[in-house]
KOLRO-342507 format. One record per residue (C-alpha): residue number from 1; residue in one letter; x, y, z. Coordinates in steps of 0.25 Angstrom, whole numbers, padded with zeros to 4 digits. Example, Ala and Ser with C-alpha at 12.3 -4.5 7.8 and 13.67 -1.06 7.14 Angstrom:
    k  r     c1     c2     c3
    1  A   0049  -0018   0031
    2  S   0055  -0004   0029
END
This chain:
    k  r     c1     c2     c3
    1  M   0000   0000   0000
    2  K   0011   0010   0003
    3  I   0018   0007  -0010
    4  K   0005   0011  -0018
    5  A   0004   0023  -0010
    6  S   0018   0027  -0012
    7  I   0017   0024  -0027
    8  A   0004   0033  -0028
    9  A   0011   0044  -0020
   10  L   0023   0043  -0030
   11  L   0014   0044  -0042
   12  L   0007   0056  -0036
   13  L   0020   0063  -0034
   14  V   0025   0060  -0048
   15  L   0012   0065  -0054
   16  T   0012   0077  -0046
   17  A   0026   0080  -0050
   18  S   0023   0078  -0064
   19  V   0011   0087  -0064
   20  L   0019   0098  -0058
   21  L   0031   0096  -0068
   22  L   0021   0096  -0080
   23  A   0014   0108  -0074
   24  Q   0026   0117  -0074
   25  G   0027   0116  -0089
   26  P   0039   0119  -0097
   27  P   0049   0129  -0093
   28  P   0049   0143  -0100
   29  D   0054   0142  -0114
   30  A   0054   0127  -0113
   31  A   0048   0126  -0127
   32  D   0059   0134  -0133
   33  P   0072   0126  -0135
   34  A   0080   0139  -0140
   35  T   0076   0146  -0127
   36  Q   0080   0135  -0118
   37  A   0094   0134  -0125
   38  Q   0096   0149  -0124
   39  H   0093   0149  -0109
   40  H   0102   0137  -0107
   41  V   0114   0143  -0115
   42  E   0112   0157  -0108
   43  F   0114   0149  -0095
   44  L   0126   0142  -0100
   45  T   0132   0154  -0106
   46  K   0132   0161  -0092
   47  L   0137   0148  -0086
   48  L   0148   0145  -0096
   49  A   0151   0158  -0103
   50  L   0147   0152  -0117
   51  T   0153   0159  -0129
   52  A   0143   0164  -0140
   53  A   0147   0152  -0148
   54  Q   0144   0142  -0137
   55  Q   0131   0149  -0134
   56  Q   0127   0146  -0148
   57  Q   0131   0132  -0148
   58  A   0124   0130  -0134
   59  T   0112   0136  -0139
   60  T   0111   0127  -0151
   61  I   0114   0114  -0143
   62  F   0104   0118  -0132
   63  T   0093   0122  -0142
   64  A   0094   0109  -0149
   65  A   0093   0101  -0137
   66  A   0081   0109  -0132
   67  T   0075   0107  -0145
   68  S   0077   0093  -0146
   69  T   0072   0090  -0132
   70  S   0059   0099  -0133
   71  A   0051   0087  -0138
   72  L   0057   0078  -0127
   73  H   0052   0088  -0117
   74  E   0038   0087  -0123
   75  Q   0038   0072  -0123
   76  M   0043   0072  -0108
   77  K   0031   0081  -0105
   78  T   0021   0071  -0111
   79  A   0028   0059  -0105
   80  H   0027   0066  -0091
   81  Q   0012   0068  -0094
   82  S   0010   0054  -0098
   83  L   0017   0050  -0085
   84  Q   0008   0058  -0077
   85  A  -0004   0052  -0084
   86  A   0001   0038  -0081
   87  I   0003   0041  -0066
   88  V  -0011   0047  -0065
   89  A  -0016   0034  -0072
   90  N  -0007   0025  -0064
   91  N  -0003   0019  -0077
   92  S   0010   0012  -0074
   93  T   0013   0008  -0089
   94  N   0011   0023  -0093
   95  I   0020   0028  -0082
   96  G   0031   0019  -0086
   97  V   0029   0023  -0101
   98  A   0029   0038  -0097
   99  A   0041   0036  -0088
  100  T   0049   0029  -0099
  101  T   0046   0040  -0108
  102  I   0050   0051  -0098
  103  G   0063   0043  -0096
  104  G   0066   0042  -0111
  105  L   0063   0057  -0113
  106  T   0072   0061  -0101
  107  T   0083   0053  -0108
  108  Q   0082   0060  -0121
  109  L   0081   0074  -0114
  110  V   0094   0071  -0105
  111  T   0101   0066  -0118
  112  A   0098   0078  -0126
  113  D   0102   0087  -0114
  114  A   0115   0080  -0112
  115  Q   0118   0080  -0127
  116  A   0116   0096  -0127
  117  Q   0124   0097  -0115
  118  A   0135   0089  -0121
  119  A   0135   0097  -0134
  120  F   0136   0110  -0126
  121  Y   0147   0105  -0117
  122  L   0155   0103  -0130
  123  I   0155   0118  -0133
  124  L   0160   0122  -0120
  125  T   0175   0126  -0117
  126  A   0182   0117  -0106
  127  D   0179   0129  -0096
  128  Q   0165   0129  -0099
  129  Q   0163   0114  -0098
  130  A   0170   0115  -0084
  131  K   0160   0126  -0080
  132  L   0148   0119  -0085
  133  T   0152   0106  -0078
  134  E   0155   0113  -0065
  135  F   0141   0120  -0066
  136  E   0134   0106  -0069
  137  Q   0140   0100  -0057
  138  S   0137   0111  -0048
  139  P   0126   0109  -0037
  140  H   0119   0121  -0043
  141  H   0118   0116  -0057
  142  G   0103   0116  -0061
  143  H   0099   0125  -0050
  144  F   0095   0137  -0058
  145  G   0092   0149  -0050
  146  G   0097   0144  -0037
  147  P   0109   0149  -0029
  148  G   0122   0147  -0038
  149  G   0113   0142  -0050
  150  P   0111   0149  -0063
  151  G   0102   0161  -0061
  152  G   0103   0160  -0046
  153  P   0110   0167  -0035
  154  P   0125   0164  -0033
  155  M   0129   0154  -0022
  156  D   0133   0160  -0009
END
């Protein structure tokens, strides 16, 4: 009996989280790969002091990556909606299908991102590569707006 209650609670938690995530909608400019790339390159330019030529190459790399993954993001949204419906219907088969679909799409998205990052890394100087590596290994990497993070106040 405790197992059924635990499973029901877990499913309710997953359903609630899915609804909240889907309700947020896409981030601003999410539908525009060129704008996404531009913002990313602006950040990298500030972080790494990219030259004009590097900025152009980076813009091309990240625009192509964002363009190639935009359809995957739509498919991911649909897969999450299918998962939500399967959870509500308590349909184990469809839960498995949706989870497998999400896993495959996640693999494709991670691969596309890693390939773009690898192409970008190749256009950097040794000093820029070292600075990027240091940034990516810092405990504040990914914490935009927080202390020490991009857009946030400096660490004390």
